[in-house]
N, C-alpha and C positions, 0 to 999 in steps of 0.2 A: 679056595672056595670057588664053586662052579658059578658060571654066569647064568643068571635067571632069564626067562623069557621076558619078564618085565624090563630088565636092564637092556636086553637086545632091542625091544620095541622103543624104549626111551632114546637110545642112540639113533635108531632109524628115524624117529620123529625129529630129533635135533638136526640130523644131516639134511633131511627133507626141507627143513625150515630155512636153510641158508639160501639167500636169494642170489640170482645171477649177478656176477661181478664181485661177489663177496666170498670170503673164505673163513674157515676156522681150522685151528690146529687140533690134533688128536687130544692134546691136553685141555684145550678149551671145552671140547665135547665131554671129556671125562669129568671135568669139574662140574659142568652143567647137569650131567647125569648122575652125579654123586658116586662115581666109580673111583676106586683106589689108584688106578694107574691108566695112563694113555694106551698102554699095550692092549688092554681089554678092548678099547675102541678099535685099534688096529686089527685085532682078531675078528671082531664083528664085521668090520669093513671087508676083510678078506673073504669071509664066508657068507655074507648076506647083504650085498650092496648093489647088485646088478641093476636094480630099478631105482637107485638113488643117484643124486648128483655127486658121486664119489670124487669127482675131480675138484670139488671145492674143499676137500680136507687135505691138509698139508702137515708136514713136520714142523716142529717148533721154530725152525730157522726160516720158514717160508718156502722151503724147497720141496718139490715132490720127490717121491721115491725114485731112485735112478731108473728102474725098469719101466716107469710110467711117465718119465719127465716130458718127452716129446708130445705125447698125446694129451697129457694133463695141461701143460702150459699152453698148448694150442687151443684147447677148449676154453681155458680161462681168459686168454687173450681175446678170443672171439666174443666173450661176454663183457669185455672192457675192463678186465681186472688189471691193475697196475703191476707190471713185471719189469724188474731191473736185474740184469745179469743172471737170468734163469732162476730168479727168486721173486716170489710175490712180495710186494711192499706191504707188510702186515699192518704198518701204522695207518695205511690208507684203505686197506681192503678187509681187515678183520671184522667179522660179524660179531656183534654183541648180543648174545642170546637174551639177556635181560631186557635190553632196549627193544629188540625185535619182538619179544613177547608183549611188551607194553604197547608197542605200536599196533600189533595185531588185535589186542584186547580193547584198544580205545576206539577202533573204527567201527 
């Protein structure tokens, strides 16, 4: 099944909503966007994320992709993201899209 423009825009909105110092996994974004697989998020991020905080999206184990590791971890560290052994501590840094949405809507 082809990825729709609406799905691409939804993923872009979700990635843009991740605040500095926080992260989300490809799976988190897929679930929030009602996509069937995190791979779709990966494809969208590879093709349409130059203007997004791409560095805030990680693999399920909290590690960046090997080819981006240095740059990505450096950017996350500068934002105050907790990093241990080249891995983001997801228990402390994972962004909850539902809570984030509620905070945005309540202000």
